[in-house]
N, C-alpha and C positions, 0 to 999 in steps of 0.2 A: 550729202554723204553721210554726214553723221546721223541723219534722221534713219537712213535703211539700216544702219548698224543695230540701232536701238529697236527697230521694229523686228529684226532679226531676232534679237536678245528677247524679245517679248513672247515670239514665237516658240521659242526654247522654253520659256518658264510655262507657258499654257500649255504645251504638250508633255507634261511632265507624267509619266505611266506610273502613278504610285501603285506599283503592283508587288507585294510582300508575299511571296511564297514561303510562308515560315512553316517550313515542316518539323513539327515537334514530336518526332517519333523516337521515343527512348526505347530501344530494345534491351532492357535490363534482365540479362538473364541469370538471376541469381541460384545458381545452382551448387551449392557446396557438397562435394564429395567427400564428407569428413570420415574417414577411415581410421577408426579412432582402435585400432588393433593392437594392444599390447601383451606381446608374450614374455611376461616377467617370469623367466624359468629361474626361481629361488631354490636351486639345488645344491645343498650344502653337504658336499663327502667329506664330513668331519670323521677321518680314519684316527680315533684317538685308542689307538693299540699301543699301550705300554708293554712289552716284552719286559716285565720282572721276573728276577730268578726265582726258582721254587724256595730257596732258601730265604728269601725276604717276604714273599707273600705267604708261603706255608712254611713258618717256623717251628715246625712239629718232629724235626730230626734232632731230638735231645739225645747226643751221646754222653 
């Protein structure tokens, strides 16, 4: 009986199918859509309007 088990084990080792299907397919899609659009609206509305009285700006009214 033990001999039959050993013969069975031998059949398994002999019938080893060493088939390695190594599919090394690397689909490296290196698509970089770098939309470098910088809308830098540097609009400075500096209303530097000083409403000074005429007596200060034009001190020509000498009485």
